[in-house]
C-alpha positions, 0 to 999 in steps of 0.5 A: 487475500494472497493467492496460493502462488503468491503465498509460496513465493512470499514464504521463500522470501522470508529471512530470519531477523537479527534481534535488533530493537524496534525504533520508535516512530520519528516525527519526520518519517510520515511519508517514508515509513509505515508502522503497524501493530497487532496484539495477540495472546500466545499459547501460554496466555501471555500477551504478544505484540507483533509489529510490521515496519516498512520503509516505503522509500526502500532500504538505503543499501539497495533500494528494495522495499522490505517489511520487518516483523518484530515480536514484543519489539525484537526483530524476528524476520524480514521479507521483500514485498509482498510478504506473508509472515507466520505469527501466532494463530495465522499470518500477517500479509503485507503489500504496497502500491506506488503510494504506500501500503495497500495491505497489512492484515492478519489472516487466520487459517479459516480466512478471517482477516483484520487490518493491523492497527497503525502506530499513532505517530505514523501518517496512517495513525493520524488518518485513523484518528481523524476517522475516529474523531471526525467521521463525517469529515473523514468520509467526505475526504474519502469521497473526494479522493474517489471522485478525483481518481474517477475523473482522472481515469476518465480524462486521462486514459483516453489521452494515454491510449492516443499517445501509445497508439502513435508509436510506429509499431503499435500504429502499424499493427492496430492503427491510431486512436484519437482521444475525445478528450484534449486537455491543456498541459497545465491541466493534465499536470494538475490532474496527475498531482491531484490523482497522486494526492488522492491515491496517497490519501487512500493508501493511508487508509489501506484502500486500494483498487487496481483500476483507480490506484495505479494497478492497471499500469503496475502489472498487478497479478 
């Protein structure tokens, strides 16, 4: 969940929507767009569908990544990320990592939360369908992703620390570090690519760990 400070900052970022209609998910958008839905019951008993639309590569005008909130298909609010939108009975919290969404959850005042449902046409929706239809295969893919990231962490971090320690100001103050792991350049490139794919797969399930999925190098709060 968001800290109180992050919630206050998120509230200041919200801007009112302009009323445009939510666009349906297109077949060419799986890597660039995330779309999630939340079905609630309003105060009068009428059903409500809230939708969160995130263009993961940023908006075309300034490159900033924003979440847009829709109610029954009508744009009602926009916020830069991390975002927290007030909705019926609680709030929707949205945040990203370098590889996709890390959070898109409905949170009630008493702290209960649940993840929004991904649009069936989205990459997240297709991954959720695999988990529903082929749970064994889905679990196996998840395990492989975790193992790849763990191996990348163990093999990659010592080499990164060695490179940083060789920067003159760092070396003068702290000395140099010699990594016990030395991989060929081609293998390091392969490791980086495999780790990126694994983190992307985890992002499709909104799985995130600050150490495995890049938060260590993103300055996570």
